[in-house]
N, C-alpha and C positions, 0 to 999 in steps of 0.2 A: 490378448495380452493380459497376463495376470496382474492383480492389483499391487503386487510388491515389486513390479518392474519399474525402472526409472528411465523411460524412453523419452527422447526429444521429439518423437512423432514425425521424423523426417522420412522421406521415401526410402525404400530399401537400397536404391542405387547410390544413396549418399554414403553408405557404408559406415554409419556412425552407430555404434552400439553403446547405449547408455542404459542397458538393462542388466540383469544379474546373470545373463547367459555367459558362461566362461569365466567371468570375473565378478565375484560377489561384491556388492556395494559394502564397504566397511562401515561398521557401527561407530568406530572410534579410531583415531590415529592422528597422523600429521600429514599435511599436504601443502603444495605451493599453488594449487589451483582450486577455485570454487566456481561452480556454474549454478545459476538460479534460473529456472525456466518458469515463466508465467504466461501460459498460452503462447501467443506470437512474440512475446518479449523474452529475449535471452540475454542474461548478464554474465559476463566472464570476469573473474578476478584472478590476476596472476600476482603472487606475492614474492618479494625478494627473500624474506625469511619464512620458513614453514610455519603454518598455523595449526593449532590443535583443534580437533573437533570431536564431539561426542563424549568429552570428559566432564564429569561433574566437579565443579569447583567447591572449595571449602566455604562453609558459611562464615560470614564475618559480620560483626556488629556494626551497625550504621552509626557514624559520628554525627552528632547534632550540629557541630560547628561547621561553617562553610570552609572549603579549601579549594585549592587549584584542581585537585583530583575530582572533587564533586562537580566543579564547573565542566571539566572535560567529560564527565559521565553524562551530564545534562545535554551537552552538545551532541554526544554520540547517540543519546536516546532520540533526539530530534531527527537526526539524519536517518536513523533506523526507521522511525515512524514515517518519514517522507518516502523511503524506499518501499516500505510495506504497503503504503497507500497506492503507489504506482502499480505494484504487482497485483494487488487485489482487484484493481480496476480492470486490468487486462484479462484476468482469469475469470471474472464473474459477471461482467456486464457487456452489453452489445449495443448496436445502433437502434435496437427496439426499446431501449430503456430511456429514463427521463432524469433530467437534472432539475432539482427543486430548490428554490430559495425561499426561506421563511424569515419574515421581518416583524418585529414587534412595533406597534404604534405607541405613542406617548400617553395613551388613555388608560393603560393598565394600572391596576391597584398594587401590583407586585413590582419588585425591583428588576427592571429590564436590563440592568448592567451586571447582574449577578449570574454567573454561569450555572451554579447549582440550581438556583430558583428557575431559571429559564429552561433548563433541560427537562424539568418536570413536564412542561407544557409540550415540548417536542416529543416526549414519550407518549403523551396522550394522543398526539397527532399520529404517531407511528402505530399505536394500538388500533386506531380507527382504520388506518390503511390495511393493517393486518387482517382485520375482520372482513374487509372487502376483497383483499388479495391474500389468501392463506399462504401462498408460496413467496411472500414478500422477501426480497433481499435488499439490503441498503448499507450505505456508508454515510456517516454523519460527521461533518466538520464544522466547528463553531468559529466565528470570526467576530471581532469587534468593529463596529462602524465608527466613523469619525465623531459622532455624537455620543459615543460611549456605550450605546446599546449593543446587545448581542444579537447577531443573526446567524442563520444556519444554512449550510449548503448540504444537500442530500442527493446522493445518486441512488436511484431505486428502479427496480424492474417492474414498472407499472405502465399501463396505457395512458393516453392523454386524458386529463380530467378537466371538466369545464370550470368556468369561474364560479358558478353557483355551487358546484361540489367543493371547490377549494374554500369557499367562505364557511361552509359547514365543517369542513375538516380543520380549518385554521381560522378561528374567529378572533384572533389576537392581533391582527395587523394585516400586512400585505404578503401575498404569496405569488410565486411565479413558477411555471412549469415549462421547461424547454426540452425539445427532443435532442437526444445525443447525436450530434453530427459526425463525430469521429471519436471512437474510444481511445485512440492514440492521443489526440489533442486533449481530451478530457482528463486522461490519466496524467499527462504532463501538467495540466492546469492545477489539478488537485495536489499533486506532489510538489510542484515548484512554487506556484503562486501562493497557495494556502500554506505551504510549508514555511514560507518566510514569516507567517504570522504565528507559527508555533513558538517562536522565541519571545512572544509577548509576555511580560512579567505577570500580567493578570491571569495567565493560564497556568502558572506554576502551581503544582499540586492537583491539577485537574487532568483528566484524560485528554490527549491531543485529538483523538477521534474515537468514534464508536462504530460498531458494525453489528449486523444481524448475525444470528448463529448459523453455522453450517456453510459459511463461505468457503470455497475451494482455496487451498493454500498452495503456494509455489513448491515446485520440486527442487531440492538442493542436492547437488552431486559433488562428491569430493574424491580425492585420491587419484589412482592411475586412470580410472575411467574418465574423470574430468580432464586430466592432463592430456590424454590422447584426443579427446573430443574437442578441446579448445583449439587445437591446431587444424582439425578438419573443418571446423565451423567457419574459419576464415575463408575457405575456398568455395563455400556454398553460394551459388548465384541467386538463390531465392531469399537470401538474407542481406540486409544492408545495415551499415553502421549508423545508428541514430545519434550516438554520443560516445565520446571517449575522453578519458582523463588519466592523469598520472599524479599521484601524491605520495608523500612520505610520512611515516609515523615511526615512533621509536620502537614499537612492538613488531611491526611487520616490514619495516624498511620501505623500499619503493614498491608501491602497489599500482599495477596497470589495470585500468578498468575499461571495459568495452560493453556497450549496450547495442544489441542487434534487434532488428525488427524484421519479421517475415513480410515480404512484399505482398501487398494486396493484389489479388488477381481478379 
């Protein structure tokens, strides 16, 4: 299959064509359906009012004053970050990878409650890992503890490392490395549990998460191809609905959302 094809990787008997054979994927237009595929995760959005895609918006000057619109934009940014985290987990990590927690102790000379200061030391940790594992992939999410200190959750494609190795890699406090038991559960944990902490005012003005370069990105399908496929997806026995919701916005009207997962065999 060529690199410019947008396939859902179903078996031929499923008769779902999400590639550019016969119908070319449009670069821009309007649609009532959007499908996002992230490995075994498939998300289907059906909109009441058509949405525009592929169009460049006009540049506007940012207002310094707070407004209702800026608050709506912030909420939308958080939701988008949560969704992206979930998609990146499904696409780039497996049961062979590890979930790392890094915590600062109270003996540090620097401010362990400052996100910018603390991330500098996380970067040092990641550089050490990169030297050991040149093909390192990771997602980093910061969280505040009850005592006010920052600690970090990292999903990385590394083998298990001993306590002695962890002390060398992270001499600033406590570290823990756990095997990933389920990519599905881990993706939901990162996107839902940690997503709630994105709304922490102490994070305003900071990145909600960071990633290594080169992570695979989800495929997004619009237009007639997506509209046809969304109906066929409902009938596939190897997919099960993980979550569904319906919400209404002024821009899109009623939006029906369904999240499918391919059953593990």
